[in-house]
C-alpha positions in Angstrom: 99.2 117.1 114.3 97.3 119.0 116.8 98.4 122.6 117.3 95.7 124.0 118.2 96.8 125.5 121.7 100.3 127.0 123.0 100.9 123.6 125.3 102.2 120.3 124.5 100.3 118.9 126.5 97.3 119.8 125.5 97.8 119.1 122.0 99.2 115.6 122.6 95.5 115.1 124.4 93.3 116.8 121.2 95.6 114.8 119.0 95.3 111.2 120.9 91.4 111.6 121.4 91.2 113.1 117.5 92.3 110.1 116.1 90.7 107.8 118.5 87.8 109.1 117.2 88.2 108.4 113.6 89.4 104.9 114.3 86.3 104.2 115.6 84.5 105.7 113.0 86.3 103.8 110.4 85.6 100.2 112.5 81.5 101.3 112.6 81.2 101.3 108.7 80.3 98.1 107.4 82.3 96.7 104.8 80.1 96.0 101.4 80.4 92.4 100.6 81.4 91.8 96.7 78.7 90.5 94.5 79.2 87.2 92.1 79.3 87.4 88.8 79.0 84.4 86.0 82.4 83.6 84.0 81.6 85.0 80.5 81.7 82.0 77.6 84.4 83.6 76.1 87.1 84.0 79.7 86.2 79.5 80.2 86.8 79.3 76.6 90.0 81.2 77.4 90.9 79.7 80.2 90.3 76.0 79.3 92.2 77.1 75.9 95.1 77.9 78.2 95.8 75.2 80.1 95.3 72.4 77.2 97.9 74.1 75.8 100.1 74.6 78.7 99.0 70.4 78.9 101.1 70.0 75.2 104.2 71.8 76.5 104.8 70.2 79.8 104.0 66.6 78.1 106.8 67.7 75.0 109.2 68.3 77.9 108.4 64.8 79.1 111.2 62.1 78.3 109.3 59.3 75.8 108.2 56.2 78.7 109.2 52.9 77.1 
């Protein structure tokens, strides 16, 4: 909210100008790209173990095929 002048119209115009400058400044900033990294051995191992346990659980729920 801008209250620099005693005139509502001037305050509104000033607020719009400030708002537009804030948006322009935000658009000009370059965004940083995420640097990709290798997964650790332990995280890979945990993922594979979880997948195996999950598969065994699903297999145990299935009906036996003839």
